[in-house]
C-alpha positions as CSV (number, residue, x, y, z in Angstrom):
1,X,-68.2,9.4,22.1
2,X,-69.7,6.6,19.7
3,X,-67.5,8.1,16.8
4,X,-64.1,7.4,18.2
5,X,-65.2,4.2,19.3
6,X,-66.5,3.4,16.2
7,X,-63.5,3.7,14.3
8,X,-60.9,2.2,17.0
9,X,-63.6,-0.7,17.1
10,X,-62.6,-0.7,12.9
11,X,-59.5,-0.7,13.1
12,X,-58.8,-2.8,16.0
13,X,-61.4,-6.1,14.1
14,X,-58.9,-5.9,11.0
15,X,-56.2,-8.5,10.4
16,X,-52.4,-7.1,9.9
17,X,-50.8,-5.4,6.8
18,X,-47.5,-6.9,5.3
19,X,-45.9,-6.3,8.3
20,X,-47.9,-8.1,10.0
21,X,-48.4,-5.1,12.6
22,X,-50.8,-2.6,11.4
23,X,-54.4,-2.6,11.3
24,X,-56.4,-0.9,8.9
25,X,-59.3,0.8,8.4
26,X,-59.0,1.4,4.9
27,X,-63.0,-0.5,3.9
28,X,-64.3,1.7,6.3
29,X,-65.5,5.3,5.5
30,X,-66.3,7.4,8.5
31,X,-66.9,11.0,8.2
32,X,-64.4,13.4,8.0
33,X,-62.0,14.3,11.3
34,X,-64.3,11.9,13.5
35,X,-62.1,12.3,16.5
36,X,-60.6,16.0,16.3
37,X,-63.4,17.5,15.1
38,X,-65.3,15.7,18.0
39,X,-62.7,16.5,20.5
40,X,-61.6,19.6,19.2
41,X,-60.7,21.3,22.5
42,X,-58.7,18.7,24.0
43,X,-56.3,18.5,20.9
44,X,-56.4,22.2,20.7
45,X,-55.0,22.0,24.8
46,X,-52.7,19.3,23.6
47,X,-51.3,20.9,20.4
48,X,-50.4,24.3,22.1
49,X,-48.9,22.2,24.7
50,X,-46.7,21.0,22.4
51,X,-46.1,24.1,20.6
52,X,-45.1,25.4,24.2
53,X,-42.5,22.7,24.4
54,X,-41.4,22.8,20.7
55,X,-40.6,26.8,21.7
56,X,-38.9,26.1,24.6
57,X,-36.7,23.3,22.4
58,X,-36.1,25.4,19.2
59,X,-35.7,28.7,20.7
60,X,-32.1,29.8,19.2
61,X,-31.0,26.1,20.1
62,X,-31.6,23.8,16.8
63,X,-28.8,21.3,17.4
64,X,-29.0,21.3,21.5
65,X,-29.4,18.6,23.9
66,X,-33.9,19.5,23.9
67,X,-33.6,17.8,20.2
68,X,-34.3,14.2,21.8
69,X,-36.4,15.5,24.3
70,X,-39.2,17.2,21.3
71,X,-38.1,13.8,19.5
72,X,-39.8,12.5,22.9
73,X,-42.7,14.7,23.3
74,X,-43.9,14.5,19.6
75,X,-43.9,10.6,19.8
76,X,-45.9,11.4,23.0
77,X,-48.6,13.5,21.2
78,X,-49.1,10.6,19.1
79,X,-49.7,7.9,20.8
80,X,-52.5,9.9,23.0
81,X,-53.7,10.3,19.4
82,X,-53.9,7.3,19.2
83,X,-55.5,6.4,22.3
84,X,-58.0,8.6,21.9
85,X,-59.2,6.9,18.8
86,X,-59.1,3.8,20.6
87,X,-56.1,2.2,18.6
88,X,-53.5,0.3,20.6
89,X,-49.8,0.7,19.6
90,X,-48.9,-2.3,18.3
91,X,-44.9,-3.1,19.5
92,X,-44.0,-4.6,16.3
93,X,-43.2,-0.9,15.3
94,X,-40.5,-0.6,17.6
95,X,-37.8,-0.1,14.7
96,X,-40.0,3.2,13.9
97,X,-39.5,4.7,17.4
98,X,-36.0,3.3,17.6
99,X,-34.7,5.0,14.5
100,X,-36.5,8.5,15.8
101,X,-34.4,8.2,19.0
102,X,-31.5,7.9,17.3
103,X,-32.0,10.4,14.9
104,X,-32.3,12.9,17.8
105,X,-29.5,11.6,20.1
106,X,-27.0,11.9,16.5
107,X,-28.1,15.4,16.4
108,X,-26.7,16.0,19.0
109,X,-23.3,14.1,18.4
110,X,-23.0,16.1,15.1
111,X,-22.0,20.2,14.4
112,X,-22.8,19.2,10.3
113,X,-25.8,21.1,9.3
114,X,-25.8,18.7,6.3
115,X,-26.6,15.5,8.7
116,X,-28.4,18.1,11.2
117,X,-31.0,18.8,8.3
118,X,-31.6,15.0,6.8
119,X,-31.6,13.8,10.8
120,X,-34.8,16.0,11.0
121,X,-36.3,14.8,7.7
122,X,-35.6,11.1,8.6
123,X,-37.6,11.7,12.0
124,X,-40.7,13.7,10.3
125,X,-40.7,10.4,7.8
126,X,-40.5,7.8,10.3
127,X,-43.1,9.3,12.3
128,X,-45.6,10.0,9.3
129,X,-44.7,6.4,8.4
130,X,-44.9,4.9,11.9
131,X,-48.5,6.7,12.0
132,X,-49.5,5.9,8.5
133,X,-49.0,1.8,9.3
134,X,-51.3,2.2,12.7
135,X,-54.2,3.8,10.9
136,X,-54.5,2.1,7.4
137,X,-54.3,-1.0,5.5
138,X,-51.7,-1.1,3.4
139,X,-51.4,-4.6,3.1
140,X,-52.3,-4.1,-0.7
141,X,-49.6,-1.4,-0.9
142,X,-46.2,-1.1,-3.4
143,X,-43.7,0.9,-2.5
144,X,-44.4,3.7,-4.8
145,X,-48.3,3.6,-3.5
146,X,-46.7,3.9,-0.1
147,X,-44.4,6.8,-1.1
148,X,-47.8,8.4,-2.8
149,X,-49.6,8.0,-0.2
150,X,-47.2,9.8,2.3
151,X,-46.8,12.8,0.2
152,X,-50.3,12.3,-0.2
153,X,-51.0,12.8,3.8
154,X,-48.8,16.0,3.5
155,X,-50.7,17.2,0.9
156,X,-53.6,16.9,2.8
157,X,-51.9,19.1,5.9
158,X,-51.9,21.8,3.8
159,X,-56.2,23.0,3.6
160,X,-55.9,21.6,7.6
161,X,-54.5,24.7,8.6
162,X,-57.8,26.4,8.9
163,X,-59.0,23.2,10.8
164,X,-58.2,24.1,14.4
165,X,-60.4,27.2,14.1
166,X,-63.5,25.4,12.6
167,X,-63.5,22.5,14.7
168,X,-63.2,25.0,17.8
169,X,-66.0,26.7,16.4
170,X,-67.9,23.5,16.0
171,X,-67.2,22.2,19.4
172,X,-68.5,25.7,21.2
173,X,-72.3,25.7,18.8
174,X,-72.4,22.0,19.9
175,X,-71.6,22.3,23.6
176,X,-73.2,25.5,23.7
177,X,-76.8,24.1,23.2
178,X,-75.9,22.0,26.0
179,X,-75.0,24.5,28.5
180,X,-71.2,23.2,28.6
181,X,-69.6,26.1,27.5
182,X,-67.7,28.8,30.1
183,X,-69.3,31.7,28.8
184,X,-67.4,33.4,31.1
185,X,-63.9,32.4,29.5
186,X,-65.2,33.4,25.7
187,X,-66.3,36.9,27.0
188,X,-63.0,37.5,28.9
189,X,-61.0,37.0,25.6
190,X,-63.5,39.3,23.7
191,X,-62.8,42.2,26.3
192,X,-59.0,41.7,25.7
193,X,-59.8,42.2,22.2
194,X,-61.3,45.4,23.1
195,X,-59.6,46.9,25.6
196,X,-56.2,46.6,24.5
197,X,-55.9,48.8,21.6
198,X,-58.0,51.5,23.8
199,X,-55.7,51.1,26.2
200,X,-52.8,51.9,23.7
201,X,-55.3,54.9,22.1
202,X,-55.9,56.3,26.0
203,X,-52.3,56.2,26.9
204,X,-51.0,58.3,24.2
205,X,-54.0,60.8,24.5
206,X,-53.2,60.8,28.3
207,X,-49.2,61.2,27.9
208,X,-49.2,64.3,25.1
209,X,-52.0,66.3,28.0
210,X,-50.0,65.6,30.8
211,X,-46.2,65.7,31.1
212,X,-45.8,64.3,34.6
213,X,-48.2,61.0,33.8
214,X,-46.2,60.7,30.5
215,X,-42.9,60.7,32.0
216,X,-43.9,58.5,35.1
217,X,-46.3,56.1,32.9
218,X,-46.4,56.9,29.4
219,X,-43.1,57.0,28.4
220,X,-42.2,53.4,30.8
221,X,-45.8,52.1,29.2
222,X,-44.8,52.4,26.0
223,X,-41.3,51.8,25.7
224,X,-41.6,48.6,27.4
225,X,-44.7,47.7,25.4
226,X,-42.1,49.1,22.4
227,X,-39.6,46.7,23.3
228,X,-41.4,43.6,23.5
229,X,-43.9,44.4,20.2
230,X,-41.3,44.8,18.0
231,X,-38.8,42.7,19.5
232,X,-37.0,39.6,16.9
233,X,-37.2,37.5,20.0
234,X,-41.1,37.2,20.5
235,X,-41.9,37.6,16.5
236,X,-39.7,34.5,17.1
237,X,-41.0,32.9,19.8
238,X,-44.8,33.5,18.0
239,X,-43.4,31.7,15.2
240,X,-41.8,28.4,16.9
241,X,-45.4,28.5,19.0
242,X,-47.0,28.6,16.0
243,X,-45.0,26.1,13.9
244,X,-45.5,23.7,16.5
245,X,-49.3,23.8,17.3
246,X,-50.4,24.2,13.7
247,X,-47.6,21.3,12.6
248,X,-49.2,19.0,15.1
249,X,-52.7,19.8,14.8
250,X,-52.7,19.5,11.1
251,X,-51.0,16.3,10.9
252,X,-53.5,15.0,13.0
253,X,-56.0,16.0,11.8
254,X,-55.5,14.9,8.2
255,X,-54.7,11.5,9.4
256,X,-58.3,11.7,10.8
257,X,-59.8,12.5,7.5
258,X,-59.8,8.6,6.2
259,X,-59.4,9.9,2.5
260,X,-56.3,7.7,1.4
261,X,-56.7,6.6,-2.0
262,X,-58.1,3.6,-2.2
263,X,-55.3,1.1,-4.1
264,X,-57.5,-2.7,-5.8
265,X,-55.0,-5.2,-4.6
266,X,-56.0,-6.5,-7.4
267,X,-55.4,-4.0,-9.9
268,X,-55.2,-4.7,-12.8
269,X,-51.7,-3.3,-14.8
270,X,-50.3,-2.2,-17.9
271,X,-49.6,-4.8,-20.8
272,X,-45.4,-5.7,-20.5
273,X,-45.0,-5.6,-24.1
274,X,-44.3,-1.7,-23.5
275,X,-42.0,-2.3,-20.6
276,X,-40.2,-5.3,-22.6
277,X,-39.5,-3.1,-25.9
278,X,-37.4,-0.7,-24.1
279,X,-36.3,-2.2,-21.5
280,X,-34.7,-4.5,-24.6
281,X,-33.4,-1.3,-26.4
282,X,-31.8,0.0,-23.2
283,X,-30.5,-3.3,-21.9
284,X,-28.6,-3.9,-24.8
285,X,-26.5,-0.6,-24.4
286,X,-26.0,-1.7,-21.1
287,X,-24.6,-4.9,-21.7
288,X,-22.0,-3.3,-24.1
289,X,-21.1,-0.2,-21.8
290,X,-21.0,-3.1,-18.5
291,X,-18.0,-5.1,-21.3
292,X,-16.3,-2.0,-21.9
293,X,-15.7,-1.7,-18.0
294,X,-14.5,-5.2,-17.4
295,X,-12.5,-5.1,-20.5
296,X,-10.6,-1.9,-20.0
297,X,-11.5,-0.4,-16.4
298,X,-11.4,-3.2,-14.4
299,X,-7.9,-4.7,-16.0
300,X,-5.9,-2.2,-14.5
301,X,-5.8,0.2,-17.6
302,X,-3.3,-3.1,-19.1
303,X,-5.7,-2.7,-22.4
304,X,-6.6,0.7,-23.1
305,X,-6.1,2.4,-26.6
306,X,-3.5,4.5,-27.5
307,X,-4.1,8.4,-25.9
308,X,-5.7,6.8,-23.1
309,X,-4.0,7.2,-19.3
310,X,-5.8,4.4,-17.0
311,X,-6.3,7.7,-14.1
312,X,-7.4,9.7,-16.5
313,X,-9.9,7.3,-17.9
314,X,-10.7,5.8,-14.1
315,X,-11.7,9.7,-12.8
316,X,-14.0,10.5,-15.7
317,X,-18.2,10.1,-15.6
318,X,-18.5,8.6,-11.7
319,X,-21.6,11.2,-11.4
320,X,-23.3,10.4,-14.5
321,X,-22.8,6.4,-13.6
322,X,-24.5,7.5,-10.2
323,X,-27.3,9.1,-11.6
324,X,-28.0,6.0,-14.1
325,X,-27.5,3.9,-11.3
326,X,-30.3,5.8,-9.6
327,X,-32.3,6.0,-12.6
328,X,-32.2,2.1,-13.2
329,X,-33.6,1.9,-9.9
330,X,-36.3,4.1,-9.9
331,X,-37.6,2.7,-13.2
332,X,-37.1,-1.0,-12.2
333,X,-39.4,-0.4,-9.0
334,X,-41.7,1.6,-11.4
335,X,-42.2,-1.8,-14.1
336,X,-42.9,-3.7,-10.7
337,X,-46.0,-1.2,-10.0
338,X,-47.4,-0.6,-13.5
339,X,-46.7,-3.3,-15.4
340,X,-47.8,-7.4,-15.4
341,X,-45.3,-9.0,-14.8
342,X,-44.5,-12.1,-17.1
343,X,-41.6,-14.5,-17.6
344,X,-39.7,-13.0,-20.1
345,X,-40.3,-9.4,-18.2
346,X,-38.9,-10.9,-15.3
347,X,-35.4,-11.8,-16.9
348,X,-35.7,-8.8,-18.5
349,X,-35.6,-7.0,-14.8
350,X,-32.8,-9.3,-13.4
351,X,-30.5,-8.7,-16.4
352,X,-31.3,-4.6,-16.0
353,X,-30.3,-5.3,-12.4
354,X,-27.1,-7.1,-13.2
355,X,-26.1,-4.3,-15.8
356,X,-27.1,-1.8,-12.7
357,X,-24.6,-4.0,-10.6
358,X,-21.8,-3.4,-12.9
359,X,-22.3,0.5,-13.0
360,X,-22.3,1.3,-9.2
361,X,-18.9,-1.2,-9.1
362,X,-17.5,1.3,-11.9
363,X,-18.7,4.1,-10.2
364,X,-17.2,2.7,-7.1
365,X,-14.0,2.0,-8.6
366,X,-13.5,4.8,-9.9
367,X,-14.1,7.0,-7.2
368,X,-11.9,5.2,-4.7
369,X,-9.3,6.1,-7.8
370,X,-9.6,9.8,-7.6
371,X,-10.1,9.4,-3.4
372,X,-6.2,8.3,-3.9
373,X,-5.2,11.3,-5.9
374,X,-6.8,13.9,-4.2
375,X,-8.1,12.8,-1.0
376,X,-11.7,13.0,0.8
377,X,-14.4,15.4,0.6
378,X,-17.3,15.4,2.1
379,X,-19.3,14.6,-1.1
380,X,-16.8,12.0,-2.0
381,X,-17.9,10.4,1.1
382,X,-21.6,10.7,0.5
383,X,-21.4,9.1,-2.9
384,X,-19.6,6.2,-1.8
385,X,-21.7,6.1,1.3
386,X,-24.7,6.5,-1.1
387,X,-23.7,3.6,-3.6
388,X,-23.1,1.3,-0.3
389,X,-26.8,1.7,0.1
390,X,-28.2,1.2,-3.4
391,X,-26.3,-2.1,-3.6
392,X,-29.0,-3.2,-0.6
393,X,-31.6,-1.6,-2.2
394,X,-31.0,-3.3,-5.5
395,X,-31.3,-6.4,-4.0
396,X,-34.5,-6.2,-2.8
397,X,-35.8,-5.0,-6.0
398,X,-34.7,-8.5,-7.6
399,X,-36.0,-10.3,-4.6
400,X,-39.1,-8.8,-5.6
401,X,-38.8,-9.3,-9.1
402,X,-38.7,-12.8,-7.9
403,X,-41.0,-13.1,-5.3
404,X,-43.9,-10.6,-6.1
405,X,-45.1,-10.7,-2.5
406,X,-42.1,-9.4,-0.9
407,X,-42.7,-6.8,1.7
408,X,-40.3,-4.4,-0.3
409,X,-41.4,-0.9,1.5
410,X,-40.6,-2.5,5.1
411,X,-36.9,-3.9,3.1
412,X,-36.6,-0.3,1.8
413,X,-37.3,1.5,5.1
414,X,-35.2,-0.7,6.7
415,X,-32.4,-0.5,4.3
416,X,-32.1,3.5,4.2
417,X,-32.7,3.5,8.2
418,X,-29.6,1.4,9.2
419,X,-27.5,2.8,6.5
420,X,-28.6,6.7,7.5
421,X,-28.0,6.0,10.8
422,X,-24.1,4.6,10.4
423,X,-23.7,7.9,8.3
424,X,-25.6,9.9,11.2
425,X,-23.0,8.7,13.8
426,X,-20.1,8.8,11.6
427,X,-19.1,12.0,11.9
428,X,-18.1,12.4,8.7
429,X,-16.3,15.4,9.0
430,X,-14.1,14.0,11.7
431,X,-13.3,11.3,9.1
432,X,-12.1,13.6,6.7
433,X,-10.4,15.6,9.1
434,X,-8.2,12.0,9.9
435,X,-8.3,10.0,6.7
436,X,-6.2,14.0,4.9
437,X,-4.2,14.9,7.6
438,X,-2.8,11.1,8.0
439,X,-2.4,10.7,4.0
440,X,-1.0,14.7,3.8
441,X,1.2,14.5,6.4
442,X,3.8,16.9,6.5
443,X,2.9,17.6,3.1
444,X,-0.4,18.7,3.5
445,X,-0.9,22.5,2.2
446,X,-2.8,26.2,2.8
447,X,-5.5,25.1,0.2
448,X,-5.9,21.7,2.6
449,X,-5.9,23.4,5.8
450,X,-8.7,26.0,4.3
451,X,-11.0,22.9,3.3
452,X,-10.3,20.9,6.4
453,X,-11.0,24.3,8.6
454,X,-14.0,25.0,7.1
455,X,-15.6,21.7,7.0
456,X,-17.7,21.5,10.0
457,X,-17.2,21.7,14.3
458,X,-16.8,17.9,14.5
459,X,-13.2,18.6,12.7
460,X,-12.0,20.4,15.4
461,X,-10.6,17.8,17.7
462,X,-8.3,16.2,14.9
463,X,-7.2,19.4,13.2
464,X,-6.2,20.5,17.2
465,X,-3.4,18.3,17.0
466,X,-1.4,19.7,13.9
467,X,0.9,22.0,13.9
468,X,2.5,24.6,11.7
469,X,5.1,27.3,12.2
470,X,3.9,31.2,10.9
471,X,4.9,31.7,7.2
472,X,6.2,35.0,8.2
473,X,8.1,37.0,10.8
474,X,6.6,37.8,13.5
475,X,7.2,41.7,13.0
476,X,4.8,41.3,9.6
477,X,2.3,39.7,11.2
478,X,2.0,42.0,14.1
479,X,1.5,44.4,11.6
480,X,-0.6,43.2,9.0
481,X,-4.5,43.5,8.7
482,X,-6.4,42.5,5.2
483,X,-9.9,43.4,6.5
484,X,-11.4,41.2,3.8
485,X,-9.9,37.8,2.2
486,X,-12.7,36.6,-0.4
487,X,-10.8,33.7,-0.2
488,X,-10.7,32.6,3.1
489,X,-14.1,33.7,3.9
490,X,-13.7,33.6,7.3
491,X,-13.4,36.6,10.2
492,X,-12.2,36.4,13.4
493,X,-14.2,37.9,16.9
494,X,-15.7,41.0,16.0
495,X,-15.5,41.0,12.0
496,X,-11.8,41.7,12.5
497,X,-8.6,39.8,11.0
498,X,-5.6,42.0,12.3
499,X,-2.8,40.3,12.6
500,X,-3.8,37.2,10.7
501,X,-2.2,37.2,6.8
502,X,-3.0,35.1,3.6
503,X,-1.2,31.7,2.6
504,X,-0.3,31.1,6.8
505,X,-1.6,27.9,7.6
506,X,-0.9,28.3,11.5
507,X,-3.0,31.7,11.3
508,X,-6.1,30.4,9.5
509,X,-5.9,27.7,12.1
510,X,-5.7,30.2,14.8
511,X,-8.9,31.8,13.5
512,X,-10.8,29.0,13.1
513,X,-10.4,27.8,16.6
514,X,-10.6,31.4,18.4
515,X,-14.1,31.1,16.2
516,X,-15.3,28.2,18.3
517,X,-14.0,29.4,20.9
518,X,-16.2,32.5,20.2
519,X,-19.4,30.5,19.2
520,X,-19.1,27.9,22.3
521,X,-18.5,31.0,24.7
522,X,-22.3,30.5,26.3
523,X,-23.7,27.3,26.2
524,X,-25.8,26.0,28.8
525,X,-27.7,23.7,30.0
526,X,-30.8,23.8,27.4
527,X,-27.9,24.7,24.7
528,X,-25.5,22.1,25.6
529,X,-24.1,20.3,22.2
530,X,-21.3,17.6,22.5
531,X,-19.4,18.4,19.5
532,X,-19.3,22.4,20.0
533,X,-18.1,21.2,23.2
534,X,-15.3,19.1,22.9
535,X,-15.0,21.7,19.6
536,X,-14.1,23.8,22.5
537,X,-12.0,21.1,23.9
538,X,-9.4,21.2,21.2
539,X,-9.4,25.1,20.7
540,X,-8.7,25.2,24.2
541,X,-5.4,22.5,24.1
542,X,-4.4,24.1,20.7
543,X,-3.5,27.5,21.8
544,X,-2.5,25.9,25.2
545,X,-0.3,23.9,22.9
546,X,1.3,26.9,22.0
547,X,1.6,28.3,25.2
548,X,-1.2,30.7,24.3
């Protein structure tokens, strides 16, 4: 308990960091795992309960209403850990918790697996940033140092996989000397481990020795046990239980190591001449490129050389420009972290950032022209969203160039969180379907319907309003069966596509809405999902509209 109070007092006694909300203990260097090791049994029980909640939440149900619930349970465990350490939660960190809960709610509102995956990644990063800032003093950390420290924490979790066993063994030895350990519990556990294989062997021998025993006891015993032991459901339950238990325990144990790299605030940086040299070389090329964009692209193609069409010129290269823009952003951040910033380097970095803005504008302009010709897709929306976010991130970097004490990490975390929440709650698939159907109208083709049908269930309410006639006679449809069409790659109930014809927009939507009805048939309280619910209603309305 002394170590626990010592750690807590050291942390609470520190001044706030650059966010004005975080105490730090980095100057102190307490023993490895001072809290988790001393209270191993408490954290093992806590992690086991978390593992049970984790299993209940995600057992054959990754996107149900239990998703925001397990997010709340995760934060509760983290707050219990802070309480055990003697660290009070600073309310200025509320935006981390709020962001996590909003991402959890977003997961219940969308069926897009890209969004769901990055919702999960975002929640893990926000929880990690929240805990790191509660425990460590980050006043001298740059953006790159924050990123390195978070990655370092994740790497430290790997060797901590053995920590529950090591800590429990230490706990057992310590309390055994003081006579505090319940010996019967340990003896019962050992007895079960010894008795279980004996039970299996003896039941098998007695079953082979007596047919009546085998019929009434042996068969029942082995059939029941076999179904349980070799059940895929049991494997999934054990996997989720282990993932939840070891995940949270290793995370808390790694936090308690207190072994973050010690960044010196007055650390000597590199000579800026190197950065000035390579930035000057690249900036000259960028200036030429930017002049060309202004003359030939942003003027509407009035000054294009012969042999070039404005549409063809504008639609090439936006992905290359996107890559260059991201590279430029990373390069500026790296220069700020590595090199000593003098007046000339500041001017070069500002010019470099200004050229990056023109590249971002060029990439976005080209993408809008491409969308005008070929309409929306998920990738095109993603590119535009990322470019918009990059504009704000780059603005923060430019402020940091002029004002070195600017809290760049906090700013970037805020920008990324807000922009991703907008993207996550934006129901992109529904937006794509609405835009494309509205733009194409009666001219929508089979390929367009095929693409929209392959989107997530978020697009179902829009597609349910589409009405198409069959592209073939009823007699042809009734006798038509084409089994495996690799072009569609979608099958009806039971994998049978009998009665549906290729290149028919009506048939393709019929298949999609039948698939939705099949996949949402058994939603319960635990597995309820809003996007699936609305998709099911849309499917029912779709078939009702045709009188089916």
